[in-house]
N, C-alpha and C positions, 0 to 999 in steps of 0.2 A: 665694412665692419658692421654697421648698424643693420644692413640688409641680412647679413648672416645671422645676426642676433634675432631678427624678426622671423627668419626662416626656422631657426631653432625653436623659438617660442611657439610657432605655429605647429611644428612637429611635436613638441611636448603636449600641446593642447589636443592635437589629433590622437596622440597615443593615449592620453587620459580618457578621451571620449571612447576610443576603441576598447580600453580596459573596462570602462563602465558598461559598455554594451556586452562585453564578454561576461562580466559578472552578472548582468541581468539575465543573460542566456543561461548561465550556469544555475542561477537561482530558480529559473523556470524549469530547467531539466532535472534538477535534483530530486523533487518529489517523485517524478516518473521513474527515475533511476532507482530510488529506494524501493518503490513499488515492484519494479522488475526483479530486484535482488531478493525481495521478500517472496515473490512468486516462485523464483528459481529455487530458493531454499525449501519452500513448501513442496515443490515438485520433487526435490531430492528426498524429502521425508516420505513422500508417497511411494516413490520407487524403492 
């Protein structure tokens, strides 16, 4: 029972770390994404 609980807590911890890494990645990619959409809309205006 306690082992299952420990496994579950480990899983929760790993999931939290994975989510944090994902959020960090998203935060890093967001400015580039915004820049690309801005460039695309500029390109559409030119065309």
